[in-house]
LUMRO-944861 format. One record per residue (C-alpha): residue number from 1; x negated, z negated, y negated. Coordinates in steps of 0.02 Angstrom, whole numbers, plus 32768, in hexadecimal, padded with zeros to 4 digits. Each point is the difference from the previous one (the first is absolute). Example, Ala and Ser with C-alpha at 12.3 -4.5 7.8 and 13.67 -1.06 7.14 Angstrom:
// residues 2
<atom i="1" east="7D99" up="7E7A" north="80E1"/>
<atom i="2" east="7FBB" up="8021" north="7F54"/>
This chain:
// residues 263
<atom i="1" east="BBBA" up="3136" north="BEBE"/>
<atom i="2" east="7FB7" up="80AD" north="8018"/>
<atom i="3" east="7F75" up="801E" north="7F85"/>
<atom i="4" east="8008" up="80A3" north="7F9F"/>
<atom i="5" east="7F6C" up="8075" north="8000"/>
<atom i="6" east="7FC9" up="8057" north="7F61"/>
<atom i="7" east="7F81" up="808B" north="801A"/>
<atom i="8" east="7FA0" up="8016" north="7F5E"/>
<atom i="9" east="7FD2" up="8093" north="7F94"/>
<atom i="10" east="7F8D" up="7FD7" north="7F6E"/>
<atom i="11" east="7FFE" up="8088" north="7F7C"/>
<atom i="12" east="7F6C" up="8032" north="7F96"/>
<atom i="13" east="8011" up="80A0" north="7F9A"/>
<atom i="14" east="8088" up="803F" north="8074"/>
<atom i="15" east="7F9E" up="7FE4" north="80A1"/>
<atom i="16" east="8013" up="7F7E" north="808A"/>
<atom i="17" east="7F69" up="7F8D" north="7FFC"/>
<atom i="18" east="7FC7" up="7F54" north="8036"/>
<atom i="19" east="7F96" up="7F8A" north="7F99"/>
<atom i="20" east="7F82" up="7F82" north="8041"/>
<atom i="21" east="8032" up="7F52" north="7FC3"/>
<atom i="22" east="805C" up="804F" north="7F6E"/>
<atom i="23" east="7F69" up="8056" north="7FB4"/>
<atom i="24" east="8034" up="80A4" north="7FB1"/>
<atom i="25" east="7F4F" up="8045" north="800D"/>
<atom i="26" east="8001" up="7FE5" north="80BD"/>
<atom i="27" east="8090" up="806F" north="8036"/>
<atom i="28" east="8014" up="8071" north="8096"/>
<atom i="29" east="8074" up="8097" north="7FF3"/>
<atom i="30" east="806A" up="800A" north="809C"/>
<atom i="31" east="8078" up="808A" north="7FD2"/>
<atom i="32" east="8010" up="8081" north="7F76"/>
<atom i="33" east="80BC" up="8005" north="801B"/>
<atom i="34" east="8052" up="7F53" north="800F"/>
<atom i="35" east="80A8" up="8052" north="8025"/>
<atom i="36" east="7FC1" up="8037" north="80AB"/>
<atom i="37" east="7FC3" up="7F4F" north="8025"/>
<atom i="38" east="80AA" up="7FB9" north="7FD0"/>
<atom i="39" east="8058" up="807E" north="8071"/>
<atom i="40" east="7F8C" up="7FD0" north="808F"/>
<atom i="41" east="8027" up="7F47" north="7FEA"/>
<atom i="42" east="80BA" up="8026" north="8001"/>
<atom i="43" east="7FF0" up="806C" north="809C"/>
<atom i="44" east="7FB6" up="7F6B" north="805C"/>
<atom i="45" east="8093" up="7F91" north="7FD3"/>
<atom i="46" east="7FD3" up="7FB1" north="7F59"/>
<atom i="47" east="8096" up="7FCB" north="7F99"/>
<atom i="48" east="7F9C" up="7FBC" north="7F6E"/>
<atom i="49" east="7F6B" up="803B" north="7F9A"/>
<atom i="50" east="7F8C" up="7FA2" north="7F8B"/>
<atom i="51" east="7FB1" up="8066" north="7F73"/>
<atom i="52" east="7F86" up="7FCB" north="7F79"/>
<atom i="53" east="7FD2" up="8060" north="7F63"/>
<atom i="54" east="7F49" up="7FCC" north="7FF7"/>
<atom i="55" east="7FE5" up="805C" north="7F5D"/>
<atom i="56" east="8090" up="7F9F" north="7FB7"/>
<atom i="57" east="7FBF" up="7F5B" north="8046"/>
<atom i="58" east="7F58" up="8015" north="7FAB"/>
<atom i="59" east="8034" up="8056" north="7F5E"/>
<atom i="60" east="80B3" up="7FC5" north="7FEA"/>
<atom i="61" east="8036" up="80B6" north="7FED"/>
<atom i="62" east="805D" up="805A" north="808C"/>
<atom i="63" east="7FA8" up="809B" north="8040"/>
<atom i="64" east="8052" up="8022" north="80A8"/>
<atom i="65" east="80BA" up="8010" north="7FDB"/>
<atom i="66" east="8009" up="80B5" north="8036"/>
<atom i="67" east="7FB7" up="7FD4" north="80AA"/>
<atom i="68" east="8077" up="7F6C" north="8011"/>
<atom i="69" east="8091" up="8072" north="7FD3"/>
<atom i="70" east="7FCD" up="807F" north="8084"/>
<atom i="71" east="7FF2" up="7F79" north="8085"/>
<atom i="72" east="80AC" up="7FBB" north="7FD5"/>
<atom i="73" east="8048" up="80AF" north="800D"/>
<atom i="74" east="7FAF" up="8020" north="80A9"/>
<atom i="75" east="802B" up="7F65" north="8066"/>
<atom i="76" east="8091" up="7F8A" north="801A"/>
<atom i="77" east="7F96" up="7F62" north="800B"/>
<atom i="78" east="801D" up="7F73" north="7F85"/>
<atom i="79" east="7F6B" up="7FFF" north="7F8B"/>
<atom i="80" east="7FB5" up="7F71" north="7F9E"/>
<atom i="81" east="7F84" up="8028" north="7F75"/>
<atom i="82" east="7F81" up="7F98" north="7FA1"/>
<atom i="83" east="7F71" up="801E" north="7F89"/>
<atom i="84" east="7FFF" up="7FED" north="7F43"/>
<atom i="85" east="80BA" up="7FD6" north="7FED"/>
<atom i="86" east="7FFC" up="7F99" north="7F61"/>
<atom i="87" east="809F" up="8025" north="7F9D"/>
<atom i="88" east="80BB" up="7FFB" north="801F"/>
<atom i="89" east="8006" up="80B9" north="7FD6"/>
<atom i="90" east="7F84" up="8026" north="808B"/>
<atom i="91" east="8062" up="7F98" north="807D"/>
<atom i="92" east="80A0" up="805D" north="7FD5"/>
<atom i="93" east="7FA6" up="80A8" north="8004"/>
<atom i="94" east="7FC2" up="7FE6" north="80B2"/>
<atom i="95" east="80A5" up="7FBE" north="8041"/>
<atom i="96" east="805A" up="8095" north="7FB4"/>
<atom i="97" east="7F7E" up="8070" north="8053"/>
<atom i="98" east="8040" up="7FC3" north="80A8"/>
<atom i="99" east="7F87" up="7F73" north="8027"/>
<atom i="100" east="8055" up="7F76" north="8064"/>
<atom i="101" east="7F97" up="7F71" north="7FBD"/>
<atom i="102" east="7F7A" up="7FEC" north="7F7B"/>
<atom i="103" east="7F6F" up="7F88" north="800F"/>
<atom i="104" east="7FC6" up="7FA3" north="7F65"/>
<atom i="105" east="7F4E" up="7FC0" north="7FFE"/>
<atom i="106" east="7F9A" up="7FDC" north="7F65"/>
<atom i="107" east="809B" up="7FEC" north="7F95"/>
<atom i="108" east="8037" up="7F69" north="8068"/>
<atom i="109" east="7F6A" up="7FA3" north="7FB9"/>
<atom i="110" east="7FF6" up="8050" north="7F54"/>
<atom i="111" east="80B9" up="8008" north="7FD5"/>
<atom i="112" east="806B" up="7F98" north="8077"/>
<atom i="113" east="8098" up="800F" north="7F8D"/>
<atom i="114" east="800A" up="80B9" north="802C"/>
<atom i="115" east="8006" up="7FD2" north="80B8"/>
<atom i="116" east="808E" up="7F88" north="7FDB"/>
<atom i="117" east="8064" up="8089" north="7FA9"/>
<atom i="118" east="7FD8" up="8080" north="8087"/>
<atom i="119" east="8039" up="7F8A" north="808A"/>
<atom i="120" east="80A0" up="7FDC" north="7FA0"/>
<atom i="121" east="8024" up="80B8" north="7FE6"/>
<atom i="122" east="7FCB" up="804A" north="80A7"/>
<atom i="123" east="7FFE" up="7F70" north="807D"/>
<atom i="124" east="7F99" up="801C" north="809D"/>
<atom i="125" east="7FD7" up="80B2" north="7FCE"/>
<atom i="126" east="7F75" up="7FAC" north="7F9E"/>
<atom i="127" east="7F7A" up="7FA5" north="8062"/>
<atom i="128" east="7F57" up="7FB9" north="7FCC"/>
<atom i="129" east="7F54" up="8027" north="8045"/>
<atom i="130" east="7F91" up="7F66" north="8009"/>
<atom i="131" east="7F4B" up="802E" north="801D"/>
<atom i="132" east="7F89" up="7F72" north="8024"/>
<atom i="133" east="7F46" up="7FE6" north="8016"/>
<atom i="134" east="7FCB" up="7F56" north="8042"/>
<atom i="135" east="80B0" up="7FC4" north="7FDC"/>
<atom i="136" east="7FFD" up="8034" north="7F48"/>
<atom i="137" east="8069" up="808A" north="7FB3"/>
<atom i="138" east="7FAB" up="80A7" north="7FD8"/>
<atom i="139" east="804A" up="807A" north="7F82"/>
<atom i="140" east="7FDB" up="80A7" north="7FAA"/>
<atom i="141" east="7FED" up="805F" north="80A4"/>
<atom i="142" east="7F9D" up="7F6C" north="8046"/>
<atom i="143" east="7F7B" up="8015" north="7F7B"/>
<atom i="144" east="8021" up="7F54" north="7FB4"/>
<atom i="145" east="8012" up="7F58" north="8059"/>
<atom i="146" east="8064" up="7F78" north="7FA9"/>
<atom i="147" east="7FFB" up="7F43" north="8013"/>
<atom i="148" east="80B4" up="7FFD" north="8041"/>
<atom i="149" east="8021" up="7FD2" north="80B5"/>
<atom i="150" east="805F" up="8087" north="805D"/>
<atom i="151" east="807D" up="7F82" north="8044"/>
<atom i="152" east="8023" up="7FC0" north="7F50"/>
<atom i="153" east="8026" up="80B1" north="7FC5"/>
<atom i="154" east="8073" up="8013" north="8096"/>
<atom i="155" east="805E" up="7F62" north="7FD1"/>
<atom i="156" east="8012" up="803D" north="7F4D"/>
<atom i="157" east="8044" up="80A8" north="803B"/>
<atom i="158" east="807E" up="7FAB" north="8073"/>
<atom i="159" east="8039" up="7F97" north="7F6C"/>
<atom i="160" east="8029" up="809A" north="7F97"/>
<atom i="161" east="8065" up="8057" north="8088"/>
<atom i="162" east="7F82" up="8065" north="8066"/>
<atom i="163" east="802B" up="7FFE" north="80B9"/>
<atom i="164" east="7F72" up="8062" north="8052"/>
<atom i="165" east="7F46" up="8017" north="7FE3"/>
<atom i="166" east="7F75" up="806B" north="8045"/>
<atom i="167" east="7F6F" up="7F8B" north="8021"/>
<atom i="168" east="7F52" up="804B" north="800E"/>
<atom i="169" east="7F5D" up="7FA8" north="8025"/>
<atom i="170" east="7F8F" up="807C" north="7FA9"/>
<atom i="171" east="7F64" up="7FC3" north="8059"/>
<atom i="172" east="804F" up="8047" north="809E"/>
<atom i="173" east="804B" up="80A0" north="7FB9"/>
<atom i="174" east="7FB5" up="809F" north="8049"/>
<atom i="175" east="7F85" up="7F9A" north="8068"/>
<atom i="176" east="805F" up="8003" north="80A5"/>
<atom i="177" east="7FD5" up="7F49" north="801C"/>
<atom i="178" east="80B0" up="7FC1" north="8020"/>
<atom i="179" east="807F" up="7FBB" north="7F86"/>
<atom i="180" east="7FF6" up="7F51" north="7FB8"/>
<atom i="181" east="8092" up="7FBD" north="8065"/>
<atom i="182" east="7FE6" up="7F4C" north="7FCC"/>
<atom i="183" east="800F" up="802B" north="7F47"/>
<atom i="184" east="8094" up="8073" north="8021"/>
<atom i="185" east="805D" up="7F76" north="805B"/>
<atom i="186" east="7FD3" up="7F85" north="7F77"/>
<atom i="187" east="8046" up="8076" north="7F7C"/>
<atom i="188" east="80A6" up="800D" north="805C"/>
<atom i="189" east="8011" up="7F48" north="802A"/>
<atom i="190" east="7FCA" up="7FB6" north="7F59"/>
<atom i="191" east="8061" up="8077" north="7F90"/>
<atom i="192" east="809F" up="802A" north="8060"/>
<atom i="193" east="7FDD" up="80B8" north="7FE4"/>
<atom i="194" east="8011" up="808C" north="807E"/>
<atom i="195" east="7F4E" up="8042" north="8018"/>
<atom i="196" east="7FBF" up="80AC" north="802C"/>
<atom i="197" east="7F4F" up="7FED" north="8046"/>
<atom i="198" east="7F7A" up="8078" north="7FC5"/>
<atom i="199" east="7F45" up="8014" north="8012"/>
<atom i="200" east="7F8D" up="8008" north="8096"/>
<atom i="201" east="8078" up="802E" north="808D"/>
<atom i="202" east="7F90" up="8053" north="8080"/>
<atom i="203" east="804C" up="7FE8" north="80AE"/>
<atom i="204" east="80A8" up="7FF8" north="8055"/>
<atom i="205" east="7FD8" up="7F4A" north="8022"/>
<atom i="206" east="8000" up="7FE1" north="7F44"/>
<atom i="207" east="80B0" up="8044" north="7FF6"/>
<atom i="208" east="8038" up="7F9D" north="8098"/>
<atom i="209" east="7FB8" up="7F61" north="7FB4"/>
<atom i="210" east="8062" up="801D" north="7F60"/>
<atom i="211" east="809C" up="8027" north="8066"/>
<atom i="212" east="7FE6" up="7F5D" north="8060"/>
<atom i="213" east="8004" up="7FA0" north="7F5A"/>
<atom i="214" east="809F" up="805C" north="7FCF"/>
<atom i="215" east="804B" up="7FD3" north="80A9"/>
<atom i="216" east="7FDA" up="7F49" north="7FDC"/>
<atom i="217" east="806B" up="800D" north="7F64"/>
<atom i="218" east="7F79" up="801E" north="7F7D"/>
<atom i="219" east="8046" up="8076" north="7F7C"/>
<atom i="220" east="7F8A" up="8091" north="8022"/>
<atom i="221" east="8069" up="8097" north="7FD2"/>
<atom i="222" east="7F83" up="8082" north="8033"/>
<atom i="223" east="7F4E" up="8041" north="8003"/>
<atom i="224" east="7FA8" up="808D" north="7FA6"/>
<atom i="225" east="7F7F" up="8065" north="805E"/>
<atom i="226" east="7F96" up="808E" north="7FC0"/>
<atom i="227" east="7F4B" up="8015" north="8033"/>
<atom i="228" east="801F" up="7FD1" north="80B5"/>
<atom i="229" east="807B" up="8090" north="8010"/>
<atom i="230" east="7F8E" up="807D" north="7FA9"/>
<atom i="231" east="7F68" up="7FCD" north="8065"/>
<atom i="232" east="805D" up="800E" north="80A5"/>
<atom i="233" east="7FF5" up="7F47" north="802E"/>
<atom i="234" east="80B4" up="8010" north="8039"/>
<atom i="235" east="8091" up="8076" north="7FE4"/>
<atom i="236" east="8097" up="7FD7" north="7F99"/>
<atom i="237" east="8068" up="8016" north="809C"/>
<atom i="238" east="7F99" up="7F79" north="8057"/>
<atom i="239" east="800D" up="7F8F" north="7F68"/>
<atom i="240" east="80BD" up="800F" north="7FFE"/>
<atom i="241" east="8006" up="7FD6" north="80B9"/>
<atom i="242" east="7F92" up="7F67" north="7FE1"/>
<atom i="243" east="807C" up="7FBD" north="7F81"/>
<atom i="244" east="809B" up="802E" north="8064"/>
<atom i="245" east="8031" up="8092" north="7F91"/>
<atom i="246" east="8052" up="80A7" north="8023"/>
<atom i="247" east="7F87" up="808A" north="802E"/>
<atom i="248" east="800B" up="80BB" north="8012"/>
<atom i="249" east="7F8D" up="8090" north="8023"/>
<atom i="250" east="7F44" up="7FFF" north="8013"/>
<atom i="251" east="7F7C" up="7FFF" north="7F7B"/>
<atom i="252" east="7FED" up="80B0" north="7FC0"/>
<atom i="253" east="7F6C" up="8067" north="7FC8"/>
<atom i="254" east="7FFC" up="7FB7" north="7F4F"/>
<atom i="255" east="7FCC" up="7F50" north="8035"/>
<atom i="256" east="7F9A" up="8042" north="8093"/>
<atom i="257" east="7F9A" up="8064" north="7F85"/>
<atom i="258" east="7FED" up="7F6C" north="7F8A"/>
<atom i="259" east="7FC3" up="7F92" north="808E"/>
<atom i="260" east="7F84" up="8086" north="8037"/>
<atom i="261" east="7FC2" up="8010" north="7F4D"/>
<atom i="262" east="7FE5" up="7F43" north="7FF5"/>
<atom i="263" east="7FA1" up="7FF2" north="80A4"/>
């Protein structure tokens, strides 16, 4: 099964940023205009885009809808959005905005009955983000670690109708140390969920290793990559080739400039 690739745009006050291990105070601004970054990703062959409203994740109040709306209006990629989505009204609002899928995080722990209703109403257009540190679930924009095992949350989500999850090892996120493949495989095999891997992807070998697991039949739906693209570790075009995806064009000046800024 070909693994999907989700280039990431994390939004903070309308700008594209990256956090270090989920710490809001340790953010790097990569682009003032996320729309240009999204267009660049699409020009290289991306069919999917992962966006996170970081302000929403930390405060529970959306602050980047206008930017999300502009991105949706500028590209044809399918876009999934997470960050501070904690009511049915908010889920509906984003889907009506044109978002393909919404990602529920904190609410899966705090109010699982809402997840049940959302899955019943919208099916696989609702997925859950499971963020883990040392195997335990982290919530509130990773600011709070619970005593719940990530795999146990995954099993609970599968039981209420969720089909796919984004699994992030937050100790790896933004560190370019490689993803936690063992935990990602465990999440897929023990829960029966389709898993999107996130956190720590730093080389094309990381993507190939995840693709190898998918080729073995492990339900790894895709991988999210952010900092590696912005830092110039590899291009999106190269990443798509590594996972057997469709590619087009060359990386343009937007990402070249971001990589130069990072170095």
